[in-house]
C-alpha positions as CSV (number, residue, x, y, z in Angstrom):
1,X,78.1,51.6,225.9
2,X,75.0,49.4,225.6
3,X,72.8,49.1,228.7
4,X,69.9,46.8,229.2
5,X,67.7,47.0,232.3
6,X,65.6,43.9,233.2
7,X,62.8,44.7,235.6
8,X,61.1,42.0,237.7
9,X,57.5,43.2,237.2
10,X,55.4,43.2,234.1
11,X,54.5,46.9,234.7
12,X,57.6,48.1,233.0
13,X,58.0,48.2,229.3
14,X,58.4,44.8,227.6
15,X,61.3,44.1,225.4
16,X,62.9,40.9,224.0
17,X,65.0,40.6,227.2
18,X,62.5,41.6,229.9
19,X,62.3,39.3,232.8
20,X,64.6,36.8,231.0
21,X,61.5,34.5,230.6
22,X,61.8,34.6,226.8
23,X,64.6,32.6,225.1
24,X,67.3,34.8,223.7
25,X,68.7,33.3,220.5
26,X,72.2,34.2,219.7
27,X,71.1,36.1,216.6
28,X,68.7,38.3,218.6
29,X,71.5,39.0,221.2
30,X,73.8,39.9,218.3
31,X,71.4,42.4,216.8
32,X,70.7,43.9,220.2
33,X,74.3,44.3,221.2
34,X,76.1,45.1,218.0
35,X,75.5,48.8,217.9
36,X,78.9,49.8,219.2
37,X,81.1,47.4,217.2
38,X,81.7,49.2,213.9
39,X,82.1,47.2,210.7
40,X,85.7,46.7,209.9
41,X,86.7,47.8,213.4
42,X,85.0,45.2,215.7
43,X,87.7,45.5,218.5
44,X,87.0,48.9,219.9
45,X,89.2,50.6,222.4
46,X,86.3,50.8,224.9
47,X,83.5,48.4,224.0
48,X,81.2,48.0,226.9
49,X,77.9,46.2,227.7
50,X,76.0,46.5,231.0
51,X,73.0,44.6,232.1
52,X,71.1,45.4,235.3
53,X,68.3,43.2,236.7
54,X,66.3,42.7,239.9
55,X,66.8,39.6,241.9
56,X,64.9,37.8,244.7
57,X,66.5,37.0,248.1
58,X,68.0,33.5,248.1
59,X,66.0,30.7,249.8
60,X,66.9,29.5,253.3
61,X,69.4,27.0,252.0
62,X,71.0,29.4,249.6
63,X,68.8,28.3,246.7
64,X,68.0,30.8,243.9
65,X,64.6,31.2,242.3
66,X,64.0,29.8,238.8
67,X,63.6,33.3,237.5
68,X,67.0,34.3,238.9
69,X,68.6,31.1,237.5
70,X,67.3,32.2,234.1
71,X,69.1,35.6,234.7
72,X,72.4,33.6,234.9
73,X,71.6,32.0,231.6
74,X,70.8,35.4,230.1
75,X,74.1,36.8,231.2
76,X,75.9,33.9,229.7
77,X,74.1,34.3,226.3
78,X,74.8,38.0,226.2
79,X,78.5,37.4,227.0
80,X,78.8,34.8,224.2
81,X,76.9,36.9,221.7
82,X,79.0,40.0,222.4
83,X,82.3,38.2,222.2
84,X,81.3,36.4,219.0
85,X,80.3,39.7,217.5
86,X,83.6,41.3,218.5
87,X,85.4,38.3,217.0
88,X,86.7,37.1,220.4
89,X,85.4,33.5,220.0
90,X,88.5,32.2,221.8
91,X,87.2,33.7,225.0
92,X,83.6,32.6,224.8
93,X,83.6,29.4,226.8
94,X,85.8,30.6,229.6
95,X,84.1,34.0,229.8
96,X,80.6,32.3,230.0
97,X,81.8,30.1,232.9
98,X,83.2,33.1,234.7
99,X,80.1,35.1,234.2
100,X,78.0,32.2,235.4
101,X,80.0,31.9,238.6
102,X,80.1,35.6,239.3
103,X,76.4,36.3,238.7
104,X,75.3,33.1,240.6
105,X,77.5,34.2,243.6
106,X,75.9,37.7,243.5
107,X,72.4,36.3,243.4
108,X,73.1,33.5,245.9
109,X,75.2,35.4,248.5
110,X,74.2,39.0,248.0
111,X,71.6,40.8,250.0
112,X,70.7,43.4,247.5
113,X,67.7,43.5,245.2
114,X,69.6,44.3,242.0
115,X,72.6,42.9,240.2
116,X,74.5,44.6,237.4
117,X,76.8,42.7,235.0
118,X,79.3,44.7,232.9
119,X,81.6,43.5,230.2
120,X,84.3,45.8,228.8
121,X,87.0,45.2,226.2
122,X,89.7,47.7,226.7
123,X,93.5,47.9,226.7
124,X,94.0,44.3,225.5
125,X,91.8,42.9,228.3
126,X,88.3,41.6,228.7
127,X,86.9,43.0,232.0
128,X,83.9,41.1,233.5
129,X,82.3,42.7,236.6
130,X,79.3,41.9,238.7
131,X,78.0,44.5,241.2
132,X,75.5,43.3,243.8
133,X,75.2,46.0,246.4
134,X,76.5,43.7,249.2
135,X,79.6,45.1,251.0
136,X,81.3,41.8,251.7
137,X,84.2,40.3,249.9
138,X,83.8,36.8,248.4
139,X,86.6,34.4,249.2
140,X,87.8,31.4,247.1
141,X,87.4,28.2,249.1
142,X,89.1,24.8,249.0
143,X,86.0,22.6,248.6
144,X,86.3,18.9,249.5
145,X,86.6,16.5,246.6
146,X,83.0,15.2,247.2
147,X,81.4,18.7,247.6
148,X,78.8,19.7,245.1
149,X,79.5,23.4,245.4
150,X,82.1,25.8,246.6
151,X,84.5,25.8,243.6
152,X,83.2,28.9,241.7
153,X,85.8,31.4,242.6
154,X,88.5,28.8,242.5
155,X,87.5,28.2,238.8
156,X,87.4,32.0,238.2
157,X,91.0,32.2,239.6
158,X,92.2,29.3,237.4
159,X,90.6,30.6,234.2
160,X,91.9,34.2,234.8
161,X,95.4,32.9,235.4
162,X,95.2,30.7,232.3
163,X,94.3,33.8,230.2
164,X,97.0,36.0,231.7
165,X,94.6,37.9,233.9
166,X,93.4,38.1,237.5
167,X,90.3,38.6,239.6
168,X,89.3,40.5,242.7
169,X,86.8,42.7,244.4
170,X,86.3,46.5,244.7
171,X,87.5,48.2,247.9
172,X,83.9,48.3,249.3
173,X,83.3,44.6,248.4
174,X,80.2,45.3,246.3
175,X,81.8,44.4,242.9
176,X,83.6,41.2,241.9
177,X,85.6,41.4,238.7
178,X,87.8,39.3,236.5
179,X,90.2,40.3,233.7
180,X,91.3,38.1,230.8
181,X,93.9,39.0,228.3
182,X,92.5,39.3,224.8
183,X,94.2,36.9,222.4
184,X,96.8,38.7,220.3
185,X,96.1,41.9,222.2
186,X,93.0,42.6,220.1
187,X,91.0,45.6,221.4
């Protein structure tokens, strides 16, 4: 398993991913995350990447800070890089959208100070999970046609169904997850 921790302060050690202030080109993400995909066997039985980062409380109207918005972009780039490296390009676009929605929800609606994103390829499925320390279950809403928000979990549900998967939350409500079937059962 590859684990990356992204502290909020500059006091901790700097790396190419610290604070998500620095752009992360796909090649750098590929180099950082490739250590568990062996050449010739890129679809491991249990290929897992986990990223943990600190977040700020959302603003009074549910707005997220610019730094936290960059965390969402970082999670999308890591997802794309890992899936490309593991030769699962067919899942990249939908997985990036799902990760974006789950991480944004965790930042925007969570009350914790830390979010952990985990991506696992196992048993013919891509598992995406976001843990935010907040014990409440997210609910998919039916947003009005003219609403500018409120469709995130509806999109997650549609994309999971389109890929022969599903989504849900842990029993304690602190983790929201989504599973997508890997094309051709690769894993």
